[in-house]
N, C-alpha and C positions, 0 to 999 in steps of 0.2 A: 205345656201346650195341650189344648183340648183335643182329644181323640176324635177324628172325623168319622164316627161310626154312624150306624142307622139312626140312633137317637139324636145325634148332633144335627143331622140334616132334617129330621122331623121337627125338632125344636126351632131351627132356623126358619123353616117353612111357615111355622105358626106365627113367628114374630114379624115377618116381612109385611110391610104395608105398601103395596104397589101404587104407583102413579096411575091415574085413570083418565085424566083430561088430555086434550090435544096440546101440543107444544108449538106455539106460533109466536114469532117475534120475541123469542126468549122468555115467554110467559106461558103458564098453564091456563088453558081456556076450555070451558065446556063446549060441546058442539053447539053451534048457533041455534039449532032446532031444539036443543035440550034432550035429544034422543040418546039412548045408550044401548049397548048390547052386552050380554053376559060373556065372560070368559070362564071356562069350566075346567077343573082338574080332571083329565081323562082317566086317571088312575083310581079316582074315588067317586066321580060323578058330582062332586061338590062345587058350587059356585065359588069362584075366587073373588070376582069384583064385577061391577058394572062400568064399562068403558065408554067414553065419549064416542058416539057414532057420527063421524063427520060425513058431510056431503058436499055438494057444489059450493055452498056458501063458505064453508070452512076452507075448501081448496082454493077459492078465490082469495081469501085472507092470506093463506100461506104463500100463494103465488105472488101477491103484492109485496109481502114481507121479503121473500127471497129475491124478487126483482129489485126492490129498493136497496137491499144489501149489496147485490151484485153491482148495480150501477154506481153506488157510492164508492166502490173500490176498496171498501174496508177489509175485504178478504182477497179479492181478485188481485189488487195491486200491492198487497203485502209482499215483502221480499220472500222468495220461495223458501229460504232457510228458516224464516220466521213462521211461515205456514207449517213447515215441517216440525218445528219445535212444539207448536200447538198439538199436532197430531200425535207426536211422541208423548206429550204430557197426557193426552187422552188415553193412550195405550197404558200408561203407568197407572192412571186412575182406574181403568178397567181391571188391571191386575190387582190393585189394592182392594177392589170390590168383587173379586172373582167368585167367592162363595155365594154372595148375594145374587149375582148374575146367573150363576149355575142353577141355583134353586128356582129362580124365575123361569128359566128354560124348562126345568123338570116339571114344575106344577102346571105350567101353561100348556105343554104339548106332550108330556109323558115319556120323554127320553130318560134313560138311566143316568143317575147322578155320576156314575163312574165315567160315562162318555162325556157328559157336560164338563166335568172338571179336567179331563185329560185331553179332550179333542176340541169341543166347541169353544170354550172360553179361552184356552191358550191359543187356539187358532185365530180367534177374533183379535186378541191382544197383539199377536204377531203380525196380523194383516195391517192393523192400524199403525203399528210401529214401522213396518216395512215401507208403507207409502209415505209416512212422515219422513223417513230417511231418503226417499226417492224424490222428494219435492224439488231439491236443487240439482237434480240430475235429468230434468226434462229439457233436453238441449234443442236449440234451433240449428238451422243449416245454412250454408252458403253453397249455392248451385254453381257448377262449373260454367263459366261464360267467357266471352272474349274480354281482352284487357280493358275495353272501353265501357264495360257494364258491370254492375254489381246486382246479383239476384239473391235476395234473402228469403228463406222459408221459415216463417215463425209460427209457433203454436199458441193459440189463444183459447181460453175456456169458452165453451159454447153458451154458458149463461146459467139458466135455471134448469136443474135436472130433477126429475121425479124418479124415485127408486121404489118399485113395488116388489116386495120380497115374500118368500113362502114361509110356511109354518114348520117345515121339517128341520131346518137349522136357522132359527129366527135371527140370532145375533150374528152368526158367521156370514150368512148371506147378505145381511145388511152391511156389514163391514166390507165385504167384497165389492159392493157398489160405492159406499161412502168413501172408502180410502182413496181410490184413484180419482173420483170426482172432486173431492175436496183438495187433493194434492194439486189438481190442475187449476184450482182457483174458482170453481163453480159454487153456486148456492144450491142447497139440497132441500127437497121435500120427500120425506120417507113415509111410505104407507106400509106398515107391517100387516101380515095376514091377520084377519079377525080372530083366528084361533089362537094366536100367540103374540099379542102386542106388548107384553109387559117389559121385556128386556129392551126393546126399542125406545120405550118411554124413559126408562132409567138411563139409557145411553145419552139421550138428549140433555138430561140434567148434568151428566158428567162432561158433556161437550162444552157447556157454558162454563163449568168450573175449570176446564182446561184452557179457556181463553178464546174459543171460537166465538166470533162476534154474534150478537143477536141478529136473527133473521137469516143467518147463513145456513142454519140447520133447523128444519122444522119437521114435526112428526104429526101426521093426521091419521089416527086409527079410524077404521070404518069398514063397511062392507064393500065387497068388490064392485057390485053393480052401482054403488053410490060414489064412494070416494075414489075407487080405482078408475071407474069410467070417467069421472070428472077430471082426473089427472090426464087421462089419455086424450080427452077432447079439448083440453085447455089451450087457448090460443097464445098464452104467454109462458108456456113451458117449452123449452128448446130441445130437450132430450128426455127420453124415458128408458130406463133399464129395468127389465123384468126377469124374474126367475119364477117358474111355475109350470102349469100344464100347457101343452101345445094348443089346446082349444082356446084358452084365455090369451095366449100369446098372439093368436090370430086376431082376436078382438082388438088388441093394441095396435096391430098393423092397420086395421080398419079405422080405428080412431085417429091415427096419424094422418091417413088420407082424407078423412072427413074434416080435419081441423087445419093445422098449419104445417103439415109435413114434418112434424118434429122427428128428430133422429130417434130410432128405436133400436135397442139391442135386446135380444131374446135368448134366454137359456131355458129351454123347455124340456119336454119329456124324454124318456129313454126306455129302451128294451134291450139292455146291453148283453151281448153274447160273451160267455166265459168258456173258452175252447180248451179242452184237455186232449192233447194229441197222444198217439200211441207210444211216443217216446218221451212222455212227461218225465222230468228228472226226479220227481219226488211225489209219489201219489199221496202220501200222508199230508205233506204240506199243501198240496193242491186241494185236497178234500177239506182241510181246515179253512183254507182261503175261500173255497166255494161256499161254505156255510156262512162265513163272515160276510161275504159279498152280498148275500141276499137277506140275512137276518139282522145285520147291524142296523141300528136305528129303526128296528121293527120293519125293515124293508122299505121304509119311507125315505128313499134316497133316489135321486134322479139317475145316478150311475149304478144302481143296484144290478148285480149280476143275475138278472132274473131269468135268463135263458142259459142253461148249462148244456153245452154240446160236448159229448164224450165219444171218443173213437170206440167202435164196436169191439176192437181187439182187447181193450182194457176195461170195458164197461162194467162187467160184473165185479171185478176186484175193486174198482174205484167206487162204485155205488155202496158197497159194504162199508168202506171207510167213510163215505159221506154221511151215511145214516148214523154211524157211530159218532161222528163229529157233531151232528145235530143235537145229540142228547144233552150237551152242555148249555144249549140255548133254551132256557126255561123261563117263561114269563114270570115276572115278580114285581114287587113294589119298586117303582123307579127311585125312591129315596134311599133304598138299601144299596150300599156299595157293592154287595155281592150280585146284584141283578145285572144281567147283560141284555135282557129283552124286556122292554117296557111296554107302555100302553099305546094303542092306536089313538091318534090325535083327537078325534071326535066321533060322535055316533054315526054321522053320515059316512065318514071314511071307514068306520068299523063295518057298517052294513055293506059298503062297496066291496071290501076285501072278502067278506063272507059270501057275497053273491058270486064273486069270481071262483071261490072254492067250490061252490055248488055247481057252477058251470063246468069246472074241471072234472068234478065227479061224474057229471053227465056225459061229457065228451070223451074223457080218458078212463076214469074209474080207478086207475092204478095209483092210489095215494099211499105212499110209503110211510109217511109220518104226518102227524097233525091232522088238520082238516076241520078243526072246530074252534069255537070261541073258548076262552079260558078265564079262570078266576072270576066267574060271574057273581059269586057271593060277595065280592068286594065292592060292587057297584061300578067297577072300572071296565074299560074297553080293551080287552086283551084277545089276542089270537095266537093259537099254537103255531110254531114253525112248521110249515107244510111243504112237502115235496111230492110232486107228481112225476112219475116215470112213464115212459112210453108215449110222450107227447109228440105230436106231429106239427110241422110249421103252420098248418092251416087252422089249428085250434085257437079259440079265443084267448086262452091263457098263454099262448105262445106269441100272440100278435099285439095284445093291448096291455098298456101299462097298468099294473095293479096297484102299485105303491103300497105293498104290504109284504109280510113274510111268507111269500108263496113262490116256489121255485118250479120251473118247467124244465124237465130233463129230456133232451133229444139225442138220439144216436146218429152217428154218421160213419161213413166209410171213406177215409182218405181226405187229403188236404182240400181237393177241389170241392167236394160236397160240404165240408166244414165252412168254407168261404161262402158258398152259395146260400147256406142256411143263415149264416151270420149276417149277410147283407140283405136278406129277405125281410125287411122291416122299413117302416117309414122313418124310423129314428136313426141317429148316428152320433151318440154321445160318447160312449166308452166301450172298450172291449179288452179282452185278455187272451193270450195264447201261452200255453204251457208246452214247451218242447226243449229238448237238450241240443237240438240242431240249430245253431245260431243262424245259419243261412235260411232255413225254413222259417224260423221266427221272424226274421226281417222280411222275408217274402210275404208272409201272411199279414204282418203288420201293415205293409204297404197295400195289400189287397182289401183289408177290412175298412169299410167306410165309417170311420168314427174319429172324433176330435182327439181322443186319447186312446192309445193302445198300450197296455202293460204286458210285459213278457215275464213269465214265471213268477207272477205276483198279482195282487189286486189292490190298487189304490194304496201304495205303500207309504205315502207321506203327504203332508200338506205344504210342500215347498212352494213358497210364494213366487218364486222366479219362473214357474211353469205356467203357461197360459191354459185356461180351461174353457171349453165350449164345444159346440157340436156341429155336425153335418145335418143335411136334410131337414126334417121337421123337428129336430132337436134344437133348431135355432141358429143364430149367428151373432157374431161379436164375441169377445173373450173377456172373462173375468181373470183376476190374478195376473201377475207379471207386469212389466212395463207396457206391454201391449194393451192392457186394460185402460190405461190412461188415454190412449188415442181416441177411444169412442166418446170421450168427454171433451175433446179439443177440436178446434177448427184449424186448418192449415191456411196460412195467408202468404201469398207471394208478393214481395215488394221489389220492383225492378227499378234500379237507379242507372240512368245513363250518365256516365262520368265525363 
């Protein structure tokens, strides 16, 4: 067996020839306009490929293809267990091509290969398999009525679904949308982020090989203001699922109102509080967790624990452990299995992160670690893991989503103040509480306004049975679990008078 060392991944990256055209009606097609955009390796600054830049004309083609496939019933009317078999086959093909998919993720958006192979690709495979196995478990209902009536509640696919996904977990976020939508019998148009389209295009090829009929799964790479907006405004798209920034999520709400009131599900930004109480059961574990919560995936995570709230009684001891834990997060070549902190996705995001660091230095000044760009000699886009102490809730770095390896540490005194600071945000995606008092932990979990609250851990698993989504301006609707299927289904009541 070939050792999967740094050289192995470098060689594989050199040999991959990514797909670059749109995938519509089961065929590769250049953009109607002939336009392309570059996708660039953020770790080296080198161009990978020129990708078809789709716009309204291509979205129209994809919508026609998806609608025709849906109306034909070739997928919608397939027995649920047969749909499930196709999705399971797709998961098996993804597993068989795991190394290729992992490298596409790494060169496209800069994440460490160790994360891609242990988290992103296995999670994507598991997601597709899970929804394949769920296909024949989407049950209808009989309502309680008088003996002279029969009231049936049935679930029907909404039709054509657009999925607009982000660049931080390109394949995994796509699968979180595709799995439940396809399980319900819908047709799909996927628009990957322009920064990271490569794995989505490869997935389309594997979907056809798995037996998913032509037209059921289409991919339109393109820029947000062109392809994304066209999907949002399209009159023949029945639903749109989006993961990304809150600002763009609001655009999709507007597009729905301006068009056909298509159903919209949004998983948007976050500024998640990570609360360390004075009775934290394990300061060492909490410090390691706090570092991972903000530095994993370069901080480019919607649930990143970007606000660290620490009780004043244990603050000094905890901060010493946190700074020590941060030393292992060293920026490195994403194709090196030893690397745990990769590159920032593109130059725009790189500058954005550095501008927030500059703002933090101006507002707070107490930068305990990091604070600068790193590995500039490589041509890549790296940022040192950065911790600001003495942050107050009114500071920019405490309020706005940075989406980078930048941690804002705030001190509190007691449970009530911790809850007040935690909820002082427009977001509500995730949170964590560290306390050995289970009653206190439950009490605080109820009080924190977030879609997920972890106790004595941070994001411990990718269990597909658990719904994921937010409160407030973090959006609405849920990914993962059987609940995710609901947003791609209509409920119909059929009343029969006996």
